[in-house]
BAKE-511369 format. One record per residue (C-alpha): residue in one letter; x, y, z. Coordinates in steps of 0.001 Angstrom, whole numbers, padded with zeros to 6 digits, always signed. Example, Ala and Ser with C-alpha at 12.3 -4.5 7.8 and 13.67 -1.06 7.14 Angstrom:
// residues 2
A+012300-004500+007800S+013670-001060+007140
***
This chain:
// residues 852
X+124197+063229-054438X+122135+060318-053180X+122482+056592-053820X+119813+055045-055994X+121101+051458-055842X+124239+050034-057407X+123638+051138-060957X+121882+054449-060243X+122869+057901-059042X+120251+060499-058264X+121428+064003-059073X+119133+067017-058672X+116119+064745-058741X+117173+062918-061908X+118212+059257-061924X+120972+057937-064201X+123413+055031-064492X+126585+055176-062472X+129772+055995-064336X+132899+053852-064282X+134398+056001-061518X+131221+056035-059434X+130867+052259-059716X+134452+051687-058567X+133981+054164-055718X+130826+052307-054693X+132653+048959-054770X+135508+050419-052723X+133029+051681-050158X+131449+048230-049873X+134778+046588-049067X+134896+043541-051337X+135633+040235-049586X+137404+038686-052587X+139371+041597-054003X+140254+045240-053601X+139742+048515-055449X+142676+050903-055683X+142297+054448-054311X+140623+056707-056837X+139916+060351-057553X+137481+061667-060137X+136367+065051-061388X+133512+066174-063620X+134008+068247-066719X+131973+071032-065147X+134192+071093-062064X+137331+070976-064170X+136286+073953-066267X+135394+076115-063301X+137850+075022-060567X+140952+073653-062302X+143475+074836-059719X+141326+073750-056781X+140893+070311-058321X+144653+069983-058819X+145221+070918-055151X+142779+068224-054022X+144300+065705-056422X+147819+066228-055070X+146558+065952-051487X+144661+062765-052327X+147752+061144-053810X+149878+061954-050771X+147275+060680-048292X+145831+057624-050092X+148446+056233-052494X+150955+054552-050216X+153572+052400-051987X+154117+050407-048781X+150475+049323-048850X+149770+048927-052577X+151937+047461-055375X+152036+050769-057244X+154603+052863-059114X+155805+055828-057080X+154677+059302-058234X+152869+057975-061312X+149137+057677-062030X+146693+056476-064681X+144170+058920-066103X+141086+057134-067428X+137822+058061-069112X+134554+057918-067165X+131705+059290-069285X+127948+059010-068934X+127969+057125-072266X+130194+054315-071005X+129444+051128-069091X+125663+051414-068865X+122862+048983-069677X+122577+050145-073291X+126201+050394-074375X+129716+049885-073046X+131713+052023-075517X+134643+049912-074341X+137973+051393-075430X+136369+054312-077258X+138031+057050-075203X+141572+057808-074127X+143462+056229-071230X+146890+057607-070270X+149615+055729-068398X+152787+056834-066625X+151539+060355-065871X+153820+062089-063397X+152222+063462-060255X+153005+067105-060892X+150549+069886-061683X+151700+070378-065260X+151575+066688-066210X+148266+066115-064415X+146615+069146-066034X+147821+068156-069485X+146673+064564-069014X+143213+065471-067755X+142772+067942-070615X+143743+065250-073135X+141293+062670-071758X+138440+065198-071649X+139478+066195-075177X+138998+062622-076384X+135257+062993-075642X+135214+065641-078403X+131928+067472-079034X+129888+064923-077087X+131332+066027-073724X+128858+067246-071109X+129410+068783-067674X+128629+065520-065836X+131219+063502-067780X+134203+062600-065623X+137869+061727-065652X+139143+059027-063282X+142638+059063-061713X+144194+056034-059978X+147691+054936-058975X+149479+052700-061504X+150075+049060-060562X+153451+047297-060751X+154703+043763-060002X+151771+042424-062017X+151599+038628-062082X+148482+038360-064208X+145945+040790-065661X+142967+040517-067951X+139229+040427-068369X+136630+038030-066970X+133225+037845-068662X+130593+035937-066738X+128690+035084-069916X+129938+034107-073355X+130021+037300-075388X+128557+035728-078552X+125792+033472-077270X+125402+034631-073655X+125767+030984-072652X+126652+030460-068970X+130446+030469-069157X+133117+032286-067201X+135618+033425-069831X+139003+034640-068625X+141312+036304-071154X+144616+037006-069441X+148233+038024-069843X+150739+036519-067415X+153896+037790-069128X+153762+041583-068716X+154689+042860-065263X+154298+046618-065699X+151036+047060-067677X+147528+045730-067053X+145897+046539-070381X+147410+043924-072708X+144060+042116-073029X+141900+045208-073492X+144327+046845-075925X+144956+043647-077895X+148662+044446-077837X+150181+041178-076662X+150004+037410-076410X+146754+036631-074618X+145530+033291-073338X+141894+032407-072727X+140319+029978-070260X+136673+028897-070354X+134596+027352-067573X+130965+026262-067661X+129338+028167-064793X+126765+025629-063706X+129347+022938-063194X+129704+021834-059572X+132965+020045-060270X+136221+021136-058655X+138028+023872-060587X+141143+022356-062121X+142866+025721-062663X+143321+026779-059032X+144883+030133-059961X+141439+031346-060999X+139607+030358-057782X+139892+033833-056107X+138898+035537-059371X+135764+033405-059737X+134900+034087-056100X+135103+037822-056795X+132933+037345-059886X+130216+035597-057857X+130387+038397-055274X+130012+041082-057958X+127124+039227-059590X+125344+039257-056235X+125935+042990-055879X+124743+043684-059430X+121823+041265-058968X+122385+039638-062360X+124802+037139-063864X+126372+038953-066832X+129190+041304-065892X+132470+042363-067475X+135346+042495-064991X+138841+043901-065551X+141347+042650-063002X+144993+042430-062023X+146811+040087-059669X+149954+041601-058166X+152795+040702-055886X+152354+042757-052708X+155014+044979-051102X+154849+042967-047876X+155625+039726-049764X+152347+038149-048624X+149798+036364-050788X+149267+037911-054243X+146536+040544-054190X+143567+040643-056571X+142494+044104-057734X+139249+045099-059429X+140125+047618-062146X+136675+047979-063677X+133288+046308-063644X+130266+046879-065843X+127173+045155-067087X+127532+043095-070234X+125086+044616-072685X+122532+041941-073603X+120996+042635-077008X+119661+039120-077501X+116128+038418-078457X+114635+036213-075797X+114976+032534-076619X+113307+029470-075094X+116546+027508-075579X+119055+027317-072747X+122300+025392-072374X+122026+023295-069213X+124342+021116-067204X+122486+017989-068325X+123613+018732-071889X+127249+018928-070794X+126906+015725-068762X+125460+013848-071741X+128417+014927-073892X+130797+013603-071243X+128942+010291-071349X+129280+010251-075147X+133016+010988-074828X+133471+008031-072483X+131523+005724-074782X+133395+006843-077911X+136716+006295-076135X+136018+002617-075429X+136854-000345-077636X+136051-004030-077299X+138777-006685-076727X+140294-007829-080009X+139022-004794-081893X+140809-003741-085089X+141047-000312-083497X+144558+000235-082151X+145593+002836-079575X+145280+003163-075805X+143218+006361-075711X+141065+008572-077892X+141341+012193-079034X+138778+014222-080961X+139569+017125-083285X+137530+019588-085336X+140251+020054-087962X+142181+016826-088448X+142137+015061-091837X+138615+015486-093292X+138379+018690-091261X+134684+019284-090476X+135391+022805-089144X+136654+023799-092583X+134090+021987-094702X+130789+022238-092771X+131745+024518-089867X+131839+023991-086117X+128087+024473-085706X+126471+022883-088790X+122769+022274-088970X+121488+018719-089206X+121177+018492-092995X+124693+019770-093735X+126279+017581-091068X+124481+014365-091978X+125021+014911-095710X+128767+015181-095090X+128739+012098-092918X+126627+010080-095344X+128578+010755-098528X+132106+010808-097073X+132905+010242-093389X+130664+007290-092500X+132191+004768-094922X+133555+006230-098170X+136655+007674-096514X+137659+004257-095124X+136956+002475-098400X+139359+004805-100197X+142106+004224-097615X+141686+000448-097880X+141826+000622-101701X+145150+002475-101463X+146743-000090-099138X+146118+001355-095673X+144526-000479-092737X+140916-001488-093261X+138852+000794-090992X+135496+000238-092683X+132750+000171-090069X+134387+002925-088027X+132730+006324-088670X+135351+009048-088866X+133185+011752-087294X+131659+011698-083837X+129211+014418-082858X+128624+015947-079457X+125082+017329-079615X+125624+018302-083233X+129208+019564-082923X+131299+017401-085313X+134673+016009-084272X+137050+013672-086088X+137841+010578-084032X+141607+011016-084205X+142402+007498-082994X+140343+006031-085834X+141989+008463-088242X+145532+007565-087138X+144717+003859-087546X+143667+004550-091126X+147104+005973-092030X+149020+002789-091164X+149993+000714-094239X+148144-002612-094015X+151333-004688-094137X+152842-003110-090986X+152695-005808-088267X+150136-005152-085530X+152704-004783-082711X+154480-001985-084630X+151204-000451-085806X+149967-000309-082193X+153103+001538-081118X+152831+003883-084076X+149221+004839-083303X+150066+005433-079640X+153083+007516-080645X+150937+009652-082953X+148292+010138-080249X+150864+011026-077602X+152646+013496-079859X+149403+015259-080741X+148316+015345-077100X+151601+017061-076228X+151353+019418-079239X+147645+020243-079698X+148417+023127-082059X+149377+020496-084655X+145861+019055-084910X+145248+020680-088319X+148676+019644-089637X+148895+015977-088648X+149564+014740-092194X+152689+016902-092375X+153870+017080-088759X+152772+013861-087043X+151780+010894-089218X+153670+009170-092040X+151298+008529-094930X+153579+007999-097928X+157153+007467-099072X+158696+010813-100043X+162163+012380-100424X+163806+012375-096990X+161276+010058-095372X+163902+007840-093715X+165643+010801-092110X+162292+012073-090840X+161347+008625-089498X+164596+008473-087540X+164238+012036-086300X+160596+011749-085211X+160504+008165-083946X+163970+007996-082381X+165983+011225-081997X+163170+013619-080990X+160801+011008-079569X+159653+012153-076111X+156932+009508-075716X+157130+006142-073959X+156746+004325-077282X+160175+003475-078694X+161138+002217-082155X+164116+000060-083070X+166099+000334-086293X+164246-002737-087527X+160907-001039-086778X+162030+001925-088878X+162968-000399-091737X+159564-002132-091613X+157666+001169-091657X+159820+002604-094450X+159363-000502-096598X+155593-000467-096079X+155410+003210-097066X+157553+002489-100137X+155284-000339-101279X+152133+001700-100701X+153469+004757-102536X+154770+002662-105418X+151208+001453-105925X+149918+005063-105923X+152560+006057-108513X+152194+002969-110690X+151796+004069-114338X+148964+002815-116484X+149039+002004-120157X+150095+005053-122118X+148284+004289-125336X+148993+007226-127621X+150482+009256-124771X+154254+009527-124533X+153957+009767-120727X+151113+007733-119149X+149015+008761-116183X+149095+006626-113041X+146492+003871-112741X+144740+005440-109769X+144490+008909-111310X+143154+007550-114606X+140570+005397-112825X+139396+008301-110661X+138977+010604-113647X+136928+007979-115473X+134632+007435-112484X+134063+011138-111923X+133028+011491-115577X+130567+008580-115106X+128968+010506-112245X+128088+013352-114596X+126451+010888-116998X+124392+009357-114203X+123403+012746-112816X+122026+013831-116187X+120222+010502-116659X+118522+010784-113261X+117496+014374-113963X+115895+013373-117266X+114086+010340-115813X+110483+010196-114644X+111523+009387-111057X+109775+011382-108335X+111729+013808-106127X+112491+011328-103334X+113673+008701-105838X+115915+011268-107530X+117403+012317-104202X+118009+008699-103199X+119760+007648-106407X+121780+010856-106726X+123138+010250-103219X+123940+006609-103939X+125666+007347-107251X+127439+010296-105629X+129159+007995-103137X+130317+005460-105732X+131263+007743-108620X+131757+011061-106826X+133168+011207-103330X+135078+007910-103583X+137202+008999-106584X+137376+012509-105104X+138805+011027-101890X+141355+009149-103991X+142376+012270-105935X+142526+014218-102669X+144967+011598-101347X+146988+011810-104570X+146949+015593-104280X+148376+015400-100774X+151156+013056-101920X+151924+015493-104747X+152185+018457-102381X+154301+016390-099978X+156701+015595-102829X+156928+019211-103959X+157592+020482-100436X+160197+017775-099886X+161934+018665-103156X+161992+022288-102028X+163379+021300-098618X+166124+019257-100305X+167048+022216-102494X+166096+020435-105721X+163581+023178-106459X+163504+026735-105170X+160595+028498-103504X+160112+030423-106746X+160036+027197-108777X+157507+025713-106368X+155286+028755-106842X+155832+028677-110612X+154756+025036-110714X+151602+025817-108753X+150926+028774-111042X+151205+026483-114100X+148265+024352-112963X+145126+024455-115063X+142366+024654-112461X+138693+025397-112054X+139514+028506-110040X+141544+029996-112871X+138866+029163-115428X+136199+030669-113184X+138100+033964-112924X+138653+034050-116672X+134995+033363-117393X+133822+036035-114974X+135937+038560-116884X+134479+037285-120169X+130983+037668-118754X+131704+041202-117584X+133064+042152-120992X+130106+040618-122821X+132156+037889-124512X+130298+035205-122554X+126611+035179-121662X+125377+034851-118129X+123458+031728-119113X+126576+030059-120502X+128512+031035-117391X+125851+029537-115110X+125654+026316-117148X+129199+025664-116004X+129332+027216-112520X+125701+027658-111495X+125768+024744-109050X+128492+026208-106850X+127550+027609-103447X+129878+029097-100779X+128705+026541-098215X+129002+023338-100220X+126751+021345-097861X+124615+024214-096565X+121030+024471-097846X+120942+028095-096618X+123851+028979-098909X+122461+030018-102295X+123835+028631-105556X+125509+030907-108071X+122511+030448-110387X+120171+031431-107539X+122074+034599-106610X+124357+035635-109468X+124215+039344-108614X+125006+038615-104989X+128344+037056-105871X+129199+038907-109088X+127721+042384-108741X+129601+043746-111735X+128509+040995-114113X+126582+042316-117124X+122950+041473-117608X+122474+039317-120713X+125650+040241-122624X+125875+039233-126278X+126450+035569-127102X+128589+035848-130200X+131230+033379-128980X+130970+029724-128157X+130744+029030-124420X+133957+027918-122744X+134007+024633-120866X+135969+023656-117784X+137770+020351-118319X+134915+019029-120440X+137145+016300-121852X+137178+012788-120440X+140874+012496-121250X+142825+013824-118253X+145957+014198-120336X+144228+016926-122347X+144359+019317-119412X+147853+018424-118250X+150049+020860-120102X+153813+020727-120166X+154331+019255-116689X+158064+019939-117055X+157491+023540-118075X+157855+025003-114594X+161314+023441-114081X+164616+024129-115806X+166728+021307-117246X+169145+021706-114340X+166283+021320-111884X+164948+018277-113708X+168356+016622-113405X+168300+017224-109622X+164766+015844-109323X+165650+012775-111392X+168683+012129-109191X+166583+012283-106009X+163916+009975-107418X+166526+007436-108517X+168130+007552-105081X+164674+006818-103633X+164469+003743-105906X+161087+004842-107260X+159831+002284-109748X+157938+004855-111820X+159896+006989-114313X+160515+010608-113298X+158335+011870-116160X+155398+009820-114828X+155883+011166-111297X+156061+014767-112543X+152901+014255-114540X+151291+012718-111451X+152149+015808-109391X+150289+018020-111836X+147340+015722-112530X+146794+014927-108860X+146590+018535-107694X+144441+019551-110647X+142310+016434-110275X+141461+017052-106653X+139911+020399-107518X+138285+019164-110720X+136703+016118-109064X+135280+018270-106298X+133865+020623-108915X+132075+017684-110574X+130832+015855-107475X+129538+019070-105889X+127332+019574-108959X+125551+016356-108037X+125522+017290-104337X+124143+020733-105104X+121325+019130-107103X+120505+016918-104122X+120234+019982-101882X+118076+021820-104423X+115742+018822-104710X+115407+018673-100920X+114428+022367-100953X+111880+021649-103675X+110529+018673-101733X+110213+020807-098603X+108438+023624-100424X+105927+021170-101890X+104990+020195-098336X+104983+023670-096813X+108492+023506-095309X+110787+026523-095602X+114460+026354-096523X+115279+027168-092894X+113117+024305-091630X+114599+021877-094139X+118079+022701-092811X+117141+020903-089573X+116265+017620-091304X+118684+014714-091293X+119458+013314-094748X+118757+009835-093307X+115157+010835-092688X+114756+012058-096264X+116351+008935-097745X+114184+006700-095536X+111141+007999-097408X+112397+006053-100468X+111238+002807-098850X+108286+004354-096997X+104775+003787-098332X+102400+003541-095363X+102438+007196-094335X+099907+009664-095675X+101374+012986-096861X+099926+014668-093775X+101428+012083-091403X+104786+012311-093205X+104905+016105-092855X+103974+015919-089180X+106729+013362-088613X+109271+015585-090373X+108123+018633-088413X+108610+016787-085124X+112157+015957-086171X+112761+019554-087261X+111632+020910-083881X+113738+018390-081965X+116861+019154-084009X+116195+022893-083827X+115958+022716-080037X+119296+020943-079708X+120902+023276-082247X+119925+026517-080539X+120262+025329-076945X+123470+023316-077282X+125199+023229-080693X+125284+027027-081042X+126048+027806-077423X+128368+025104-076077X+132046+026066-075953X+134529+023289-076637X+138236+023199-077519X+139229+022299-081093X+141049+019258-079690X+139313+017225-076985X+141846+015385-074844X+140041+014807-071552X+136428+014736-070377X+137121+017619-067977X+137451+019882-071049X+133686+019802-071508X+133567+021877-068321X+136728+023954-068540X+139596+024362-070982X+142305+026653-072300X+142051+027908-075851X+145407+027117-077418X+147017+029350-079983X+146686+027997-083502X+149756+028075-085736X+148653+029698-089017X+149625+028324-092421X+151245+030985-094620X+150871+030527-098374X+153362+032014-100880X+156461+033969-099974X+154876+037351-100640X+153887+040347-098580X+150701+042389-098879X+149123+045301-097040X+145406+045761-097544X+142050+046677-096085X+140210+043966-094167X+136988+042801-095814X+134905+040354-093769X+132886+038089-096076X+130060+036195-094409X+127537+034425-096599X+125215+032953-093969X+122883+035902-094268X+123158+035969-098077X+125100+039204-097895X+128443+039927-099427X+130667+042962-099774X+131364+045362-102595X+134825+046812-103159X+136645+043507-102654X+139208+044445-105308X+142589+044863-103652X+141292+043961-100197X+142297+041124-097880X+139266+038854-097606X+138439+037219-094282X+136267+034074-094289X+135645+031563-091529X+136121+028335-093505X+138355+027427-096413X+135475+025928-098365X+136208+026133-102106X+132626+027299-102633X+134128+030720-101939X+135808+030654-105359X+133823+033746-106309X+136192+035750-104096X+139012+035212-106559X+136992+036810-109330X+137089+040082-107389X+140909+040284-107570X+141505+040193-103829X+145066+040883-102725X+145096+038404-099838X+143044+035842-097923X+142703+034919-094252X+140645+031931-093066X+139720+030946-089530X+139808+027237-090309X+141685+025128-092828X+144981+023319-093126X+148151+023532-095139X+146781+021012-097592X+143273+022466-097819X+141694+023422-101125X+142085+027120-100432X+145790+026648-099645X+146316+025013-103000X+144295+027642-104849X+146068+030562-103248X+149406+028923-104085X+148459+028408-107711X+147128+031965-108043X+150047+033493-106142X+147752+035110-103569X+149325+035678-100124X+147167+033847-097605X+146939+032847-093954X+144974+029608-093794X+143585+028222-090526X+144754+031014-088239X+142425+029878-085448X+139729+031559-083390X+141932+033966-081447X+143910+035363-084372X+140879+035543-086650X+138723+037405-084144X+141534+039873-083406X+142562+040545-087009X+139063+040842-088463X+138393+043864-086236X+141224+045800-087876X+140745+048188-090773X+144053+047275-092426X+146553+044440-091934X+150052+043634-093161X+150623+039972-094129X+154291+039002-094433X+154217+035371-095555X+157988+034972-095785X+158455+035937-092132X+155126+034396-091083X+153879+037599-089484X+150521+039375-089542X+150503+042930-088207X+147561+045231-087604X+148197+048495-089462X+145078+050309-088343
***
């Protein structure tokens, strides 16, 4: 055999890629400066068939001569037997993990022969004479093992990505097998800054050396760091190296260091505040999932139209107006979301300010904000659960005990709170919550709704009236878009934000009652199941449509505006893609029954049925006792009705306001088409630019289109070169994290107390494709956007979402439908579990297991 360069072997005049074994042998022969390759022995299938005994003789001699336990940290008289086929680790495919690897094989002829036969057997009918099996000694005293990729696997952006296990001392395949608790560290490659994580310095040096040998910058490296027998410095071993297969289409967009530097500058600017500012807190944090949770609602990489729509109608001003109206600190003028080259983050400091009751004195409020920030910084996995685990937003059963526990007993921050401080905070929360629970005038109702809930319902109904009036007017498209957006903010997202706040208070009360033992887990689930919601009506109406009892047209009159990505112009509406979402729906079934309507009444009491029905008389006595002990000014019956109306109202108000929002998006598509712009191009427009045309009169149509196209190209460039390729942590704590960071493990939210085993069904709507055979499966979706309601019509047995919090819409819906769910499991869990064929979700024990 002759060398044909690193990646080539020339055999009998034919050139081919090196196998795993040949590559390692080549690296061992080079003598790496920044690592070592263990001794190795390999045999071809042809040799093994013809000379089995001779090969075993040579193998035993090799082990005795080369595998010295005084030199290498290896297990005595034990080897690994690994695959090394022609179809692995080449430029076209890696086939990573496809074939068998055996550990703890004794160095005796019988065990070696059996092991080699088994590995060759795993190649099955595809085996050829030049395929190989690789034998190496087995490492021990492992300090750290894992995989380093010198490009991001998804985008091929220039990142070193180290997935590692530093807990297992006797195996080096925890990362590749997915069998343990793995941590991941990311580092931007072009950064000249000092590496903060010094333990990875030798590994990165070996990576740069291997890149030079391979003559390209995308390699996949398996490694182990071990304690040496001579008690010297830990030794770094190269276990495998191969080219990362690059199937990308060539793109003119490239993430560069100047993009990272500009985000650092933005971070510094966003962290500043002027002297005397209303903004309290000594430092800033930024999260993708706190409070209004952009990762859940618009995603981590939204295009310009989706992102700016969300900001315009909610997070620029409406969110703060709602908080002020409810008695929290006035944070109007402070946008909730900050973007880093299109990646949306919640400004957590601003958010924490907005949860302080306005009558808390500034010196206590300042301490409280700093305490919240410090607690989240120390516990980043809580960033999607701050309303339950960090901040105090309302007065609820057990609030005083929790205030004392969090602010005094368990307080590990430098910000201390006296008993008087606790009293002030508790009183402020009591006053604020009393206002939220204040009953209105009952009229003919025996139990009145609260003032806030009644007002929000009335406003949301006004939005529908205004939407219809604008549609029927003779306004042009731009005028319709402008006024729909303006009315949407006043009569849509503002009351929705209020009902969302009420819904959170309701859930907080229910969970507190369960924690106090006033209601059982079963009663909590029964209460949620008693709710009359859009999701339930949708499922019922789908079944009616399938049976022919409801026409498709009547169904779409009610639900046609819904789209899986509520803000995404690329996500088709139900009335644009009925068959995509409801494949089994009948075409034009008979219309011999009157169409059903979802909450078509303007009287919220009409869809609040028997709020006491889920609780026994004994339970009601316990609840009444707790509420009286809390000194609530509202009668227990009013509070119970509030719990039901608030949770139902949050979903109902979103259903109504998204009808108006969906019309806005459809009109923007229509406007784009009339000027030769595709739906894809329109997705890169900012809503501000569209709305600005309302007051624009000097531009000719041609000049206007050219101006919009320039914006589209600029936004597209940033999106593909930065937004889609930059890697950032879900919680930004320090500017150094733009260059390097650890991915922390998210703590999933388990919904219901049930257990389900089912097949994994990945549902991705970005390409307008969905899956058949969802019935009985466990659906996996990235966000917990309620636009995915169509999933529930397919009778799924479980749900897993990558993003979303305990109080998200999908959490509430799964609770009310009794569907076992894991909400907001995070990137690591989601990417691991979605690769499985079948998973076991045990909500009671908070465990997800891969079955197959």
